[in-house]
Structures are given as C-alpha cells and as structure tokens.
C-alpha positions in Angstrom: 0.0 0.0 0.0 2.7 2.5 1.0 6.5 2.4 0.7 8.9 5.1 1.7 12.6 4.8 0.7 15.3 7.0 2.2 12.9 9.9 2.5 14.5 13.3 3.4 12.7 16.5 3.9 12.5 19.6 6.0 11.8 23.4 6.0 14.0 25.5 3.9 17.6 24.7 4.7 16.6 22.9 8.0 16.6 19.1 7.5 14.0 17.4 9.8 13.6 13.9 8.3 16.9 12.2 7.4 16.5 9.1 5.4 13.4 7.3 6.7 12.2 4.1 5.0 9.1 2.1 5.8 6.6 -0.2 4.3 2.9 -0.6 5.0 1.0 -3.6 3.6 -2.6 -3.4 2.3 -4.9 -3.5 5.3 -2.0 -2.9 7.7 -1.8 -0.5 10.6 1.5 1.2 11.4 2.2 3.6 14.3 5.0 6.2 14.0 6.3 7.0 17.5 8.8 9.3 19.0 9.3 12.2 21.3 8.2 15.7 20.4 10.2 17.3 17.6 11.7 14.2 16.0 10.0 14.7 12.6 6.8 12.6 12.9 4.4 15.3 11.6 6.9 16.4 9.0 7.1 12.8 7.7 3.4 12.6 7.3 3.3 15.9 5.4 5.9 14.4 3.0 3.7 11.3 2.5 0.7 13.4 1.5 2.6 15.9 -0.5 2.2 19.0 1.7 6.0 19.2 1.9 8.3 18.5 -1.1 10.9 15.7 -0.6 14.6 16.7 -0.8 15.5 13.1 -1.4 14.1 9.6 -1.5 10.7 8.4 -2.8 7.1 7.7 -1.8 5.3 4.9 -3.5 1.5 4.5 -3.1 -0.3 1.4 -4.4 2.7 0.6 -6.6 3.1 4.1 -8.1 5.8 6.6 -7.4 3.9 9.7 -6.1 6.9 11.6 -4.8 6.2 14.6 -7.1 2.4 14.3 -7.2 0.3 17.1 -5.8 -1.7 16.4 -2.6 -5.2 16.5 -4.2 -4.1 13.9 -6.7 -2.8 11.6 -4.0 -6.2 12.0 -2.3 -7.9 10.9 -5.5 -5.7 7.8 -5.5 -6.9 6.9 -2.1 -4.9 8.8 0.6 -6.9 10.6 3.3 -5.1 12.8 5.9 -6.4 14.0 9.3 -4.0 16.6 10.4 -3.0 17.4 14.0 -5.5 19.9 15.3 -8.3 18.5 13.1 -8.6 21.6 10.9 -12.3 21.3 10.4 -14.0 24.5 9.1 -15.6 25.8 12.3 -18.2 28.1 10.6 -19.4 25.2 8.3 -22.0 22.9 9.6 -21.2 19.3 10.3 -23.0 18.3 7.1 -21.0 20.9 5.1 -17.7 19.7 6.6 -18.6 16.1 5.6 -19.6 17.1 2.1 -16.1 18.7 1.6 -14.8 15.1 1.6 -16.8 14.2 -1.5 -16.6 17.2 -3.8 -15.2 15.0 -6.6 -18.1 12.5 -6.4 -20.6 13.1 -9.1 -23.1 10.4 -8.0 -25.4 11.8 -5.4 -26.8 8.5 -4.4 -23.3 7.1 -3.8 -22.5 10.1 -1.7 -25.7 9.7 0.4 -24.9 6.0 1.0 -21.4 6.8 2.0 -22.6 9.5 4.5 -25.2 7.1 5.9 -22.6 4.5 6.6 -20.2 7.0 8.2 -22.9 8.3 10.4 -23.5 4.7 11.6 -19.9 4.6 12.7 -20.1 8.1 14.3 -23.8 8.4 15.5 -23.0 11.4 17.7 -22.6 13.4 14.5 -26.1 12.4 13.2 -27.9 14.7 15.5 -25.5 17.5 14.9 -25.6 17.8 11.1 -27.0 21.4 11.1 -24.7 22.6 13.9 -21.5 24.6 13.2 -18.4 22.4 13.5 -16.7 24.9 15.8 -19.5 24.4 18.5 -18.7 20.7 18.9 -16.6 19.3 21.7 -13.0 18.3 21.1 -13.9 14.6 20.8 -16.8 15.3 18.4 -14.6 17.5 16.3 -12.0 14.7 16.0 -14.8 12.3 14.9 -15.9 14.9 12.4 -12.4 15.2 11.0 -12.0 11.5 10.6 -15.5 11.2 9.1 -14.7 13.9 6.6 -11.6 12.0 5.6 -13.6 8.8 5.2 -16.0 10.6 2.9 -13.3 10.4 0.2 -13.6 6.6 0.4 -9.8 6.2 1.0 -7.6 3.1 0.9 -5.1 4.7 3.4 -6.1 6.8 6.4 -3.3 9.0 7.8 -3.8 10.2 11.3 -1.7 12.8 13.1 -2.2 12.7 16.9 -5.9 11.8 16.8 -6.2 11.5 20.6 -4.7 15.0 21.4 -7.0 17.0 23.7 -9.6 14.2 24.0 -10.7 12.9 27.4 -9.5 9.3 28.2 -13.0 7.8 28.3 -13.7 9.2 24.8 -10.4 7.9 23.5 -11.3 4.3 24.3 -14.6 4.5 22.3 -12.9 6.3 19.5 -10.3 3.6 19.2 -13.0 0.9 19.1 -14.8 2.7 16.2 -11.5 3.0 14.2 -10.8 -0.7 14.7 -14.3 -1.5 13.6 -13.9 0.6 10.5 -10.7 -1.2 9.6 -12.2 -4.6 10.1 -15.2 -3.8 8.0 -13.4 -2.0 5.1 -9.9 -3.3 5.1 -8.6 0.2 5.4 -4.9 0.8 5.9 -3.8 3.2 8.6 -0.6 5.2 9.2 -0.7 6.7 12.6 1.4 9.3 14.5 0.5 9.1 18.2 1.9 10.2 21.6 -0.7 8.1 23.5 1.2 4.8 23.7 -1.8 2.9 25.0 -3.9 3.9 22.1 -1.1 3.2 19.6 -0.7 -0.3 21.1 -4.4 -1.1 20.6 -4.7 0.5 17.2 -1.5 -0.5 15.3 0.0 -3.9 14.4 3.5 -2.5 13.8 5.6 0.4 15.0 8.4 2.6 13.8 10.3 4.9 16.2 11.9 8.1 15.1 14.8 9.9 16.8 16.4 13.1 15.4 14.6 12.5 12.1 15.9 8.9 11.7 14.2 5.5 12.2 15.9 3.9 15.1 13.6 0.9 15.9 10.7 -0.9 14.3 8.8 -4.2 14.6 5.6 -5.8 15.7 3.7 -3.9 18.3 3.9 -6.8 20.8 7.7 -6.5 20.5 7.7 -2.9 21.9 9.1 -3.6 25.4 9.5 -1.3 28.3 13.3 -0.9 27.8 12.7 0.4 24.3 9.9 2.7 25.6 12.2 4.2 28.3 15.1 4.6 25.8 13.2 6.3 22.9 9.8 7.5 24.2 9.9 8.4 27.8 10.2 12.1 28.7 
C-alpha cells in the first residue's frame, strides 16, 4: 500500500527527516512513534505531498507519487487527518462532511457513503446542522475522521488523533476506528503520543529519533526498555 525509501525533507535549509524508510501492507496499521520534535508530523506531510521531498521516494499502491500534488494523492486513495483537526468551524457538520466528496458526481453514492459513516459516528447524526466549531473536542475529532472517510480512502493517515480528548472518549474512538478497519480493510498510518492507544490501534511500530528511524517491529515486541530509551520524557 505504501513504501517510503530514504525519505528526506524539512523546512528551507533545515533538514528534519533524514533518510526514513518504511513499508505498510494493504490493510495494515502502522504507528510512527517518538518524542516531540523528532520529525513525525513532517514525515506525514511528506507522505501526503504538503512538503516536497529533498530526497528519497514515496510509492503508493505501486506508483511513485513523490512529485504528485496532494489532491491527486487524495484521488488515488490517501486521506489525511492533520494534527489539530482543521475542520471549518463556521461550516455545519454536514457541510464539513460534504467537503470530503466534492469530486463525487453520483449523489446516491454520496448519500450511501454518508449514511454508513454516520452509523460509525452516530454522535454526528444529531449535529448535522450545527456549526463544527461548536462541537466538543472529541466530536470535532470524529468529524475530522468522518470527513476524511467521505473520500472513500484506501489509506487513512492520522496525526495525533487523541490529542486533547478525554480518556473515556479515546477508548470509544479507538473501538470505532478498529471496527472501520475490520469492515473496510482500510490501511492506517498513525502518529500518536498516547502509547496505550497506539498499542491497541496498530499492528506494527516505527520509532523516530532526530529524524531517523531507530527501531521498528511488531507492536507486541515494543518492550519497556525500548519505551524508556526512545519514548519516555
């Protein structure tokens, strides 16, 4: 589904990601972990095309997309939920959701897609006419994910999805995401500071330190010694 080879990128002359490679299989779930400032968000922006690569390559579904613009990667099946959600607060919940299917010409298909997504996120169903900015943090995060799912993606890319959400809401949110993956075969690339959530959500992990991959493997292999060495503050 996704292959990164020796990816390097940054901001101007400042290099942030220094030669990261990873592979995500179709239907797989990978968590990118690391302390603050190690390049996790920058890496995701390189994957979706919001930052140009200074070296290496990104392949998606067998195609080199390293120089492809973000909206074209979206049309191929990438969906990105950025850190901070970035919903449009003055748009209603329905209007935010509709932003995810502007390319879809079949109204019936759009309606069916929205109906299914509202089954996954029923809290949004009673809020369709409400401005997105009036929702709680947890509801806004659900809206951001739901909007991404309206594109009918093959790969869902999540940047810190539990940030600012109460622990009891996080547990239910994780259950919904795992249900969606089980029902659709969706692949997930996840950046997350909440290690408990990442352990439940992802099958594999990759740890970044100073812009480089320093450790990877199956999630069950992530032991406390590794956590203390690379993740503890």
